[in-house]
C-alpha positions in Angstrom: -150.0 69.9 -132.0 -149.2 71.3 -128.5 -150.2 74.8 -129.7 -153.6 73.5 -130.9 -154.3 71.8 -127.6 -153.2 74.8 -125.6 -155.4 77.1 -127.7 -158.3 74.7 -127.3 -157.9 74.7 -123.6 -157.8 78.5 -123.5 -160.9 78.7 -125.7 -162.9 76.2 -123.6 -161.8 78.1 -120.4 -163.1 81.4 -121.9 -166.3 79.8 -123.1 -167.0 78.1 -119.7 -166.2 81.3 -117.8 -168.9 83.1 -119.8 -171.6 80.5 -119.3 -174.0 81.2 -116.5 -173.9 78.9 -113.5 -176.7 77.6 -111.3 -175.8 77.7 -107.6 -177.9 77.2 -104.5 -179.4 80.3 -102.9 -178.6 79.5 -99.2 -181.2 82.0 -98.0 -184.2 80.3 -99.7 -182.6 77.0 -100.7 -183.6 77.6 -104.3 -181.5 77.5 -107.5 -180.0 80.8 -108.5 -178.5 81.7 -111.9 -175.3 83.8 -111.9 -173.1 85.1 -114.8 -173.7 86.3 -118.3 -177.1 85.1 -119.3 -179.4 84.8 -122.3 -183.1 84.9 -122.7 -183.1 81.1 -123.2 -181.7 80.7 -119.7 -184.9 82.1 -118.2 -187.3 80.8 -120.9 -186.1 77.2 -121.1 -184.5 76.2 -117.8 -187.0 74.4 -115.6 -186.0 76.4 -112.5 -187.0 79.8 -114.1 -189.3 79.2 -117.1 -192.6 79.3 -115.1 -192.2 82.8 -113.7 -190.7 84.1 -116.9 -193.4 82.8 -119.1 -196.2 83.9 -116.8 -195.0 87.4 -116.5 -194.1 87.8 -120.2 -197.5 86.5 -121.4 -199.6 88.4 -118.9 -198.0 91.8 -119.4 -200.1 94.1 -121.5 -197.9 96.6 -123.3 -198.9 100.3 -123.6 -198.5 100.4 -127.3 -199.5 104.0 -127.6 -196.5 105.1 -125.5 -194.1 102.9 -127.4 -195.3 104.4 -130.7 -193.3 107.5 -129.7 -190.2 105.3 -130.3 -190.2 105.1 -134.1 -186.8 103.5 -134.4 -184.1 102.6 -132.0 -180.6 103.6 -133.1 -178.2 100.6 -133.4 -175.8 102.6 -131.2 -178.2 102.1 -128.2 -177.0 99.3 -126.0 -178.7 97.9 -122.9 -177.1 96.2 -120.0 -179.3 94.5 -117.4 -178.3 93.2 -114.0 -180.9 90.9 -112.5 -181.3 88.3 -109.8 -183.3 85.1 -110.4 -183.9 85.2 -106.6 -185.5 88.7 -106.8 -189.2 89.3 -107.1 -188.6 92.7 -108.9 -186.3 91.0 -111.4 -188.8 88.2 -112.0 -191.4 90.8 -112.7 -189.5 93.5 -114.7 -187.1 91.4 -116.8 -189.8 89.4 -118.7 -191.7 92.7 -119.2 -188.5 94.3 -120.5 -188.1 91.4 -123.0 -191.7 91.9 -124.2 -191.1 95.6 -124.8 -187.8 94.9 -126.6 -189.7 92.4 -128.8 -192.3 95.0 -129.6 -189.8 97.7 -130.6 -187.7 95.1 -132.5 -184.6 95.9 -130.4 -181.5 94.2 -131.8 -180.7 91.3 -129.4 -176.9 91.7 -130.0 -177.2 95.1 -128.2 -178.5 93.5 -125.0 -176.3 92.2 -122.2 -177.9 90.4 -119.3 -175.9 89.6 -116.1 -177.5 87.4 -113.4 -176.1 88.3 -110.0 -176.1 86.7 -106.6 -177.7 88.2 -103.5 -174.6 90.4 -103.0 -175.2 91.8 -106.6 -172.0 90.1 -107.8 -171.4 88.0 -110.9 -168.6 85.5 -111.3 -166.7 87.6 -113.8 -167.2 90.9 -112.0 -169.3 92.6 -114.7 -171.0 94.7 -111.9 -167.7 96.4 -110.9 -167.8 100.2 -111.3 -171.5 100.1 -112.3 -173.1 101.0 -108.9 -175.3 98.0 -108.8 -177.1 98.0 -105.5 -180.7 97.1 -106.4 -181.9 94.7 -109.0 -182.9 94.7 -111.7 -180.8 97.6 -112.8 -181.2 98.3 -116.5 -178.6 100.6 -117.9 -179.0 102.3 -121.3 -175.9 103.5 -123.4 -175.6 105.5 -126.6 -172.2 105.3 -128.2 -170.7 103.9 -125.0 -172.1 106.7 -122.8 -174.7 106.0 -120.1 -177.9 107.8 -121.0 -180.3 106.5 -118.3 -181.1 103.7 -116.0 -184.0 102.0 -114.4 -183.3 100.7 -110.9 -185.5 98.0 -109.3 -188.7 99.3 -110.9 -189.6 102.1 -113.4 -190.4 105.6 -112.2 -193.5 105.7 -114.5 -194.2 102.5 -116.5 -191.5 100.6 -118.3 -192.8 101.9 -121.6 -192.7 105.5 -120.3 -189.2 105.1 -118.9 -187.9 103.4 -122.0 -189.4 106.1 -124.2 -188.1 109.0 -122.0 -184.6 107.5 -122.0 -184.6 106.9 -125.8 -185.8 110.5 -126.3 -183.0 111.9 -124.2 -185.2 112.8 -121.2 -184.3 110.1 -118.6 -186.3 110.2 -115.4 -184.3 110.2 -112.1 -184.3 106.5 -111.2 -185.4 105.0 -107.9 -182.5 105.0 -105.4 -180.6 107.6 -107.3 -179.4 109.0 -104.0 -178.4 105.6 -102.6 -175.0 105.4 -100.9 -173.0 102.3 -100.0 -173.6 102.8 -96.3 -177.4 102.5 -97.0 -176.8 98.8 -97.7 -176.8 98.1 -93.9 -180.5 99.2 -93.8 -181.7 96.5 -96.3 
């Protein structure tokens, strides 16, 4: 019986550690989501759903560009670091979801991490990923990074997605950023 209770406590601890948290953004006194997140966290939570829905619905996809992506290999994974406090994230993340819906990207291959203003998540998913501007969308094929979009696309989101999927990633914004540049922002 003690083993079951102990396992239940461990399981609940792991589950709660992976759930996103809402904290107060001391800079703007608004709620801020941090941690591993899901689409429903932006679509359904009252604090975020208005901007998510507005940007998702108003974005017009360049379908002609996306037609160049006939299929997306299941080995392709995407990891997105975003801030609910960040205007660029509020613009680009709903658009990214609309594009992923259009190309029927497998949701299990997408990981979203909401970060605080210091670009940190509670479980440290940002460590070793060079996250300095958000959103940062990182694309992987078989575990190897094949491209990234930092803050905003170089062309359009559709063009950058297509170029990355075709193995011709553009050099992302802030590609030459160094940690000491942080003091300038």
